[in-house]
N, C-alpha and C positions, 0 to 999 in steps of 0.2 A: 231091057235093061233099067235097073232102079236106081233113083237118083235117092241116096241118105244123105242127110244133113250132117255136121259134126255135133258131137255131144255138147261140146261146149256152148255153142250157138242156140242151144235148146235152154239154158238157165234163164230166168227172168232176170230182167236189168234192174228193177226196183226195188231188190230184196236188200233191206238197212245191215250196213256193216254190223258185226257180232261186237269187233273191239269197240266201237262208237259206245253200245249201249253197256258193255262191261265199265268203262271209263267212265261212265254217266253215272252209275250205280256207286261206284267207287267215291266220286267227290259229293254227292250225296251224304254218303255214310259217314264220310268226313267232317259234316257240317258239325253232326252230332258229337262230335268226339271231344274229351274234357278240354284238351289243349288250345281249341279253337278260339277266334274272335269273339264269337258269339260268348263264351263262357267268360273272357274276360270283361265282356261287358254287364255282365250279371253281378259284378262285387269283387273279385281278385283281381289285386294289382300289381303290376311288374315292378320289377327292381328301379327300372327308372321315374316312376310315379312315386314311388316310395323315399328316394332321393331328394326329388324336389319338394315333396312334404315337409321332409326333414330340415330343410333349408328356409321353408319358408317359417318353418316351428321357431328356427334357431334366429332367424331373423326379428321376430314380433319380440322374442325373449330378450334380444340385445338391446331393444329401442331405447328403454331408460338409459343404459351406459353408453350409447351413440350420443343421447342428447347431451349428458354430463360432458363428454368430451369434447363435444362442440362448443358448449359454455366454457370450457376450461381454457380453450382455445383462443376464443373471444376474449376472455380476460388477461390471457399472457400476451395477445397482439395489444391490448389497453395499456398493459403495463411497460411495453416496452416502446410504445409512441409515448408515452407519460416520462420516461427515464432518457429516451432520446431528447424531449423537449427540454428536458431539466438539465441534461448535458449541454446541449447548447446554450440554454441560458447563463449556465454556468461559467463557460467558455468564452462568451460577451462579458460577462462580469469581471473575468479574467483579464481579459483583454484591454476593457476600462481601467483597470488596477493600474495594468502594466504600463498605459501611458501615462500615469499619473508619477510613476517612479523618476525619481532624480538621483543618479549615482554620484556617490559622493567621492570626490578627489582624495579622499584619505586613505592611505595605505596600512592596512593591518597584515602582521606578519607572524605565521606561527614559526618558531625557529626548532627544528628537528634535530638540532646538534647532540642531543642529550640520549641516542638509541642505546649505547655502551653501558648507562647508568640505569638502564631500566630490563626488571624481567619481562619475558613474554607475558605474562599475565597484564602488566601494567602498559605494555607496548599496544596490546589490544583495548584496553580502555582509551588510550590517545587515539588511535583508529576511530573509535566511536564518538569521541569527542569532536576529532576532525569533520566526520560527517554530518555531526550536527550543526558547526559551522558553517560550511557547505550549503547545508539543508536551509538553516536560518538566512544567510547570506543573500541568496537566491528570490527568497518571498520579502525580503525587506524593502522598505518605502523608499531608504537612501543604502542601498548597497556599497560595500568599500570595494576597494582595488586588492583582492583576497591572495596572500601570497604564501605558500610552503616552500620553505629553505632548506638545506642540508638534508633534502629527502633522498634515504635509501637506507641499506641495512635490513634491521628487523622488520622495522615500519612498511617499508617497501614490500617485502617480501609478504608480509601478513595481508597488505593489501593486495598482491598479485593473488593470493591464495582465497580470499573471502569476499574482494569486493572489485573484480575485475573490470568494472563500468568506470571506476576511477578515469581510467586514460581518458574516457569522455566526459569528463567534467568541463561546464564551460563557467565561465567569467572566474578564472581560477588561475594563477601562476605556480606550477609547481617545477622546483627547480633542484638538483643536486648541489649548486652551489650555495655557499655561505650568504647571507644579506648583505655583509659588506662589500661582496663584489656585484651586487645588485643595485645598492642604495649608497646615495652620497652620505657622507659620515655624520654631516652637520643635521640631516633630514632624521638621523634615527633615535628614538624615544625606546628606551625599555620598558616594560610596567612590569614593575616588581614591588611585592608588598612592603621588603625591604627599604625602600628608597626613603630617605628623608623628604622628598619633595614630592607635593601632590599636585594631582592633574586636574587643576580647577576650572580650566578651559581645555576644549580638545581643538586643534590646529589640524585644519585637515590638508597643510600643506606639507604634513610629518609622515613620517612610515614609524607606527607604535608596533614595537616587537613583543610577544606573548611567548614565554618560554614553553616549548611542547615537551612538558615532563612532568611524568605521575610516578612521584617518589615517597609518598604516604610522609613526606617533611624530613626524609632521611639525609637531604642535602641543603639544607636550610642555607639560604642566603649565595645561595650559589647564580643565580640570574643578575642578583646587585652586584656580586663580586665579577661577574661578567662583563656589564657594562662597564666597571669602572676600568678593569684592566683593558678595554677596548677604547677608551676615554668618548663614549658615546653618553647622549642625554639618558636619563632614567628619572621614574617619576611612579609615584602609588595610585590607586584612584582615590578618590575622596569618601571612602567607605565610612571612615570613621567620624567624619562629617555628619551624616546623616543617619546611619544604622548602629543597632548595639545587636550583637552576634552571642549566643551561647558557646559557639564554636571557635576555631581559630580563623582568621581575616583571610587566609590562603584561599583563592578561589580555583574552582577547574578552568582548562582552558577555553571550553564553549562558556562558561558563564562569564569570562571576562569579555570574550568575544560578543554575547549577544548583549553585555550591559553597553558596549561601545555603539553598537547598532541603535538599540533603545536610545540612547542618550541622542543620536545624531536626528532621530525623529521627534523626539519629545523636548529635548533641551532642558532637561530637570533632572538632575541625578538623583533625586530622590526618588521619583517617578523611576528611573531607569531601574535602580538598584529593586525595587519592590516588586517590578512586573518581570524580575529574571530571577531573583535567587528562591532555592527551593525552601519549603517549609523545614525541611530537616535541619536546616542551618539554624533554626529558631531566632531569624532576623525581627527585629522591631525595630521601629521609628526611634529615634533616638531621644527626642522631648519625652514620648510615652514611656519609653524602657527609665528614665529620669524621674517622671512622676511615678511609677508605680513602686520602684526603690525608696521613694518618699515615703510614699505609703506604708510601705512594709515598717519603714525604720518608726515612723508614728503610732504604729500599732503595737509595735514590739515595747515601745516606751510606754505606752499606754498600759500596756499589759504588766509593763514591770513597778508602774505607779498605782495599780492595782494589786498588785501582791506584797507592795508595801503598807499600804493602809489597812490591808487586813492582817497585816502581822500588829 
């Protein structure tokens, strides 16, 4: 009986795997292909490298621009600090000035009872004059007790439409009532250019009334007549004693108001008038006006003499 071995047992056990060789050859071939890492190292750039290079180039190109922007920011911060410092100083100066303010006991009233005598255009002018009075009184050295009486009608409507902040005004008494209902009759003095009485001294215990009327002289003497009818005091500012004017002596509401404020500070009518009156009024000191008139008269007489001599 013969003993034969199986055929598969006769094959040698150390024969290398063919598939391994094939894979090895494939890997070696791939190393030489154009898209391999070795090719990249020889000079061809990837998209990521190109983006990085472009960003670096852009960064360098914008270097001067960044430097300029930093410089502008520094200057802006410097100006802001300087402005803040000036504001603080101005605020402290204002506080020091306000501490020096001594309010006057004088009552200054704008009588707004002439609303029906004015067209809307003139009502708007009166509104602006009242705004000016309010602003000047707020910064005055001796602010007065400020009153608006008989407030209503067109004036109130115009203020509601164009100056809604008036309801928050400080240091002012605004009332729809007539001044007769708010003040004692013996304290009232109506300031009117038609009065024969001249206000040489201001009495701070009195309540002075200014007619709130912009009428372009259509209602001449109306405030004087009103004072007479009500049996209250009246007076005109001593304008004619100190000032020569080219225009009429009737002043705007805010001019009268500001002159009183100025007088309370300076205690000098002449200085008060010329610190307030606008150049368009053609105001000049009374003495100087008289001197210039005399010079013109002398020049005229001299011219006449010369002409007669030549004859």
